[in-house]
C-alpha positions in Angstrom: 4.5 18.1 -4.5 1.1 16.7 -4.9 0.1 13.4 -5.1 -3.2 12.3 -6.3 -4.6 9.3 -5.5 -7.5 7.4 -6.9 -9.2 5.1 -4.5 -12.8 3.8 -3.5 -14.2 3.8 0.2 -15.0 0.0 0.2 -11.6 -0.9 -1.4 -9.6 -2.7 1.1 -6.6 -2.4 -0.9 -6.9 1.1 -0.9 -6.8 1.2 2.6 -3.5 -1.0 3.1 -2.0 1.4 0.2 -2.7 4.3 2.5 -1.1 2.9 5.1 2.1 1.7 3.1 2.3 5.3 1.6 2.4 6.8 5.0 4.8 4.8 6.0 6.8 5.5 2.5 6.1 9.8 3.4 7.3 9.1 7.3 10.9 8.2 5.3 10.6 11.1 2.8 12.6 13.8 3.6 10.1 16.3 1.9 7.0 15.1 3.0 6.0 18.2 4.4 5.8 19.9 1.0 3.5 16.9 0.1 -0.4 17.6 -0.8 -2.0 14.7 -1.2 -5.7 14.9 -3.1 -7.9 11.8 -3.1 -9.7 11.4 -6.5 -13.3 9.4 -7.1 -12.8 6.2 -8.6 -16.4 3.7 -7.9 -15.5 0.1 -8.4 -19.3 -0.7 -9.0 -21.8 2.7 -10.1 -24.3 0.4 -9.9 -24.7 -0.8 -6.6 -27.6 -0.1 -4.4 -27.2 2.1 -1.1 -26.8 -0.8 0.6 -26.2 -4.5 -0.8 -27.8 -7.0 2.2 -26.0 -9.8 1.6 -22.9 -10.5 3.6 -19.4 -10.3 2.1 -18.5 -13.8 2.0 -21.8 -14.9 0.4 -21.3 -12.2 -2.2 -17.3 -13.4 -3.1 -18.7 -17.1 -3.3 -21.4 -16.1 -6.0 -18.9 -13.4 -7.7 -16.1 -15.9 -7.9 -18.3 -19.2 -8.3 -16.8 -19.9 -5.3 -17.7 -21.9 -1.8 -18.7 -20.1 1.4 -14.9 -21.3 2.6 -13.4 -20.7 -0.2 -14.8 -16.9 -0.2 -14.1 -16.6 4.0 -10.7 -17.7 2.8 -9.9 -15.0 0.4 -11.5 -12.2 3.4 -9.1 -14.1 5.9 -5.9 -13.4 3.7 -7.2 -9.7 3.0 -8.1 -8.9 6.7 -4.1 -10.8 7.6 -2.2 -8.7 5.3 -4.2 -5.6 6.7 -2.9 -6.5 9.8 0.5 -6.5 8.6 0.2 -2.4 8.3 -1.9 -1.8 11.6 -5.5 -1.8 10.0 -8.3 -3.6 11.3 -10.6 -5.5 8.8 -14.0 -7.1 9.8 -15.2 -8.0 6.7 -18.0 -9.9 8.9 -19.6 -6.7 9.8 -19.0 -4.8 6.3 -22.2 -3.5 4.8 -21.3 -2.4 1.6 -23.3 0.0 -1.1 -22.9 3.0 -3.4 -20.3 5.1 -3.0 -21.3 8.2 -4.7 -22.2 10.3 -2.1 -18.9 9.7 -0.4 -16.9 10.3 -3.2 -19.1 13.7 -3.1 -18.4 14.2 0.3 -14.9 14.3 0.0 -14.9 16.6 -2.5 -16.5 18.9 0.1 -13.7 18.1 2.7 -10.9 19.2 0.0 -12.7 22.7 -0.6 -13.7 23.2 3.1 -10.5 22.2 4.3 -7.8 21.3 1.7 -6.1 17.9 1.9 -5.7 17.2 5.7 -9.3 17.6 6.2 -10.1 15.3 3.1 -7.5 12.9 4.2 -9.4 12.6 7.6 -12.5 12.4 6.1 -11.2 9.5 3.8 -10.1 7.5 6.7 -13.0 7.8 8.4 -15.2 6.4 5.6 -12.7 3.5 5.2 -12.3 2.5 8.7 -16.3 2.9 9.5 -16.7 0.5 6.6 -13.9 -1.7 6.5 -14.0 -2.1 10.4 -17.1 -0.7 12.1 -19.6 -2.5 10.2 -21.0 1.4 9.0 -24.1 1.3 5.8 -21.2 3.5 3.6 -24.1 4.1 1.1 -26.9 5.2 3.4 -27.1 9.0 4.0 -27.2 8.9 7.8 -24.0 6.9 8.2 -22.4 9.3 6.0 -23.2 11.9 7.9 -22.3 10.8 11.3 -18.7 9.7 9.7 -18.0 12.7 7.9 -19.0 15.2 11.3 -16.8 12.8 12.9 -14.1 13.5 10.7 -14.4 17.2 11.3 -17.0 18.6 8.5 -19.9 20.8 9.3 -23.3 18.9 9.9 -25.0 21.6 7.8 -22.8 21.4 4.7 -22.9 17.7 4.5 -26.7 17.7 5.1 -27.1 20.3 2.3 -24.7 18.7 0.0 -26.3 14.7 0.5 -30.0 16.4 -0.3 -28.6 17.4 -4.1 -26.4 16.8 -6.8 -23.3 19.0 -5.7 -20.0 17.9 -6.6 -21.3 15.1 -8.9 -19.5 16.5 -11.5 -16.5 16.7 -10.0 -16.7 12.7 -9.5 -17.4 12.5 -13.0 -14.5 14.4 -13.9 -12.4 12.5 -11.7 -13.4 9.3 -13.3 -13.2 10.6 -16.6 -9.5 11.4 -15.8 -8.9 7.8 -14.5 -9.9 6.7 -17.7 -7.7 8.8 -19.8 -4.7 7.8 -17.6 -5.5 4.0 -18.0 -6.4 3.6 -14.6 -9.1 0.4 -14.4 -7.8 -0.7 -10.6 -7.0 1.0 -7.6 -5.5 2.4 -5.1 -3.5 4.2 -8.2 -1.4 6.9 -7.0 -0.2 10.4 -9.4 3.1 12.0 -8.3 3.4 15.5 -9.2 1.1 14.6 -12.9 4.9 12.8 -13.6 4.7 9.3 -12.3 2.0 6.9 -11.7 2.2 3.8 -9.2 -0.5 1.2 -9.8 -1.7 -1.0 -6.8 -1.0 -1.0 -2.7 2.6 -1.3 -3.3 5.1 -1.8 -0.4 6.4 1.4 1.4 9.6 1.2 -0.4 8.4 1.2 -3.7 6.2 4.1 -3.0 9.2 5.9 -1.3 11.5 5.4 -4.1 8.5 6.6 -6.4 8.3 9.8 -4.3 11.8 10.7 -4.2 12.2 9.9 -8.3 9.2 12.0 -8.7 11.0 15.1 -6.7 14.3 14.8 -8.9 12.9 14.4 -12.3 10.4 15.8 -14.4 9.5 13.5 -17.2 5.9 12.7 -18.7 3.9 10.3 -16.7 5.7 6.7 -16.2 4.5 3.9 -14.3 6.5 2.8 -11.3 6.0 -1.0 -10.2 3.0 -1.9 -12.5 1.2 -0.9 -15.6 -2.0 1.1 -16.0 -3.3 -2.3 -17.2 -5.9 -4.3 -15.0 -5.0 -4.3 -11.7 -6.8 -6.6 -9.6 -6.8 -7.2 -5.6 -4.4 -10.4 -4.8 -7.4 -12.1 -3.2 -7.2 -15.6 -3.8 -8.9 -15.8 -7.1 -5.7 -17.5 -8.5 -4.3 -15.3 -11.2 -1.1 -13.3 -11.5 -1.4 -9.1 -11.2 1.5 -7.9 -12.0 0.2 -3.9 -11.6 0.1 -4.6 -8.0 -2.4 -4.7 -5.3 -5.8 -3.5 -6.2 -8.8 -3.1 -6.5 -10.6 -3.4 -9.7 -14.2 -3.1 -10.9 -14.5 -7.2 -11.4 -11.8 -8.0 -8.8 -12.3 -7.0 -5.1 -13.1 -7.9 -1.7 -16.3 -5.3 -2.0 
């Protein structure tokens, strides 16, 4: 079974969703037959390489909140991450453009398949959300990718050119075709879709259902419509906890 996951490396709900999916896999009888493929989704394609403003101030401006209200949003997200064993340090976070990170994730899949791609994905997420790495800058991306197992010469070559840009755009086109507007979004064996960072038991149920049945893409635990993060903005989010282009703690 192939599980494709559309996400961004600056998406806190994507990190939570990855952790919950790992919990589901631990209880899935056929886990050793699951191949994970990370697909590209840029929450802010127009972002500069480094956004100088703090996460708190960025959210305050974005949602027209006071600094204290914005900090409460980040604190809530941090507490949610801790429930699945993740450490988020938004006080360190240095957001930026993620196109190059997605290009390197395609390189990782080409070089080492799903295992290497997942390792690089995890290092990018923790580098941004925990370690304060400037995720849009070449030097930081190179260091993180090499730490995760990619060859430095390969990384340097990719970042010096445009390789894998078309593959990133193809992923994003496919997301639009599927109606994906928020991430994470899981597609199981091209038959079932799960929108948002659903609880592990929902993801496990989707895995079991996809394993047993074949049908056109069916949304489990949400819809393909607007899927915004439940990060204190006061709105209802039926599609699950997720980041979308206009609602995310990034």
